[in-house]
C-alpha angles and dihedrals in degrees: 000000000000114000130208111237109246109256112212120160139192096223097185092057093043094046087215109144097175098053118097139172091226132017122188114199112208129026099221126118098294095041091053093046090053093045092053094046092050095047093045093055116087090212089072098039092111094045118104107228129190132185116200116203129154098204129073093225091219098135133081095244099158148000122242116214129184143142130236141161116267124322119357145188093267101048093109092061104035115118096200143009134188135194095188134053141178134218117201133192136129088252098052137358127189140170111203146172117247095207128171082028130067119202111224137186133200126192111236094234092054090051093051093046091049091056095043089057093046096046096043088071095055112103094197094051129088129184112211115196103206139119115255114225104173144356122206131175146200131176094278106036146005118225125214116201117199131178088268110031148351120253128191137198140167088236124035124179117196131194091172106132115264108205097187089104089066093055097053124080106193096080121054116247124196128171128226097212130172151155119215132194125202097215135188108205132202092226128050100247102146132081105219091199095059128053120207104233095184129355110187094178090107118094110276098207093195094310141083103267130165145153119247115197131189107189114202096170136003089267102024127071148135105254112192129186106209135184135187100203145119098257135039123233135235112273094247092058093059092046094046090056093049091050092047091050092052091048091051090051091052094243092159116205114352140187123219105226097179141349135216135181140177149162119214123188117240107195145127090224112143101245091169092074087077092060121107133199089264099029130065125180113219139188117012089341089059096046092257092136113104096251097211097050110018093239110144109162101074094039090051091051091053092045092051092050088056092042093056090055091045093052090059089062090061091223122150115280093232090066094058101086120078128180116240135193088261092061088056093047090052091050091054094046092048092049090055093043091047095053095035102034092154088062095063093102091053093045093053093040090055092047094053094040096054101036137056110245090240090062090049093051092047088052092049089048087053091237100110123119123244091254090054090048091054092050091049093047090053087064090074132072103279096209095057093046093048089054090049090048093053093046096047101037093094092047094056 
């Protein structure tokens, strides 16, 4: 297999300030995770690494939620954790223990501040606050043009959104879109020991709609109105449904402490075809979002672990990505959810009714065995999945 010649430069002798070994485009979650992993590894201690990001990242623009076994790297900055969860629909309702997993949440601002502190101490790292206009590549370098300069590196990693997936029609595309309120309620309506993973008691209106609730105190929680559907809604529709939900739960008067919103692509689109030998798309831009759920954080952590090992082989970046059985499973599930969006409540109800939550979380972590995969797949309507299998077999 063709290898990329290792590019190491003596920058002082060359007098080349805009030439780097590694450039990371975008200082969001995945870009920061990669920057830290690279600068923590002694293998890259002589590499000159830059991260280009136009924003200061000084606002709490999101929450990051994930599950893991036992204590973890992020425990010092989590704002909440839960060992129990509940699934609610009119077809099936269950309260369950997550053990051996713990569900954890980090505020975006705490995540950003943690990484700023860690990366400030790295002598081979530079944060460049500029707006990226264009990235182009050849077999030796990729070039990042900003409003001020042009930078080049033998390896460039980009989390800049690639919207090509929206323009194609052969692969289904849904959005996981939501608005969430951090609310302080007059009445104690939340159980701080039990998160609500999915509450399908809200009207479905032909879509897959549910409430997702992270309860921090008896009267303080993140209440999020979430959809898996083709189109987003107007802002007032999300907020009306949050308000109605709180009224139905007898919240009493409430104060909105903070708001968050987002729209995450759920698709089996092959983002990796845009990679080059010197350019790799990462995060959501690289297809690192779990297509069937919209979760990105844990999958990005696993991808980066593998990427660090891969970089040490000096192979071209466009050979990094490999399709797995889980990509195909996601494609099938999305196809069914796309064409039968009103059935989302039934699909998820069947999954939770017929499987232990630990099996579901192993599956979502892409660590389940084939026998577990089969059992989980049998939770769904066989006819619809067979049709999706036949239709998508050639695509995979």
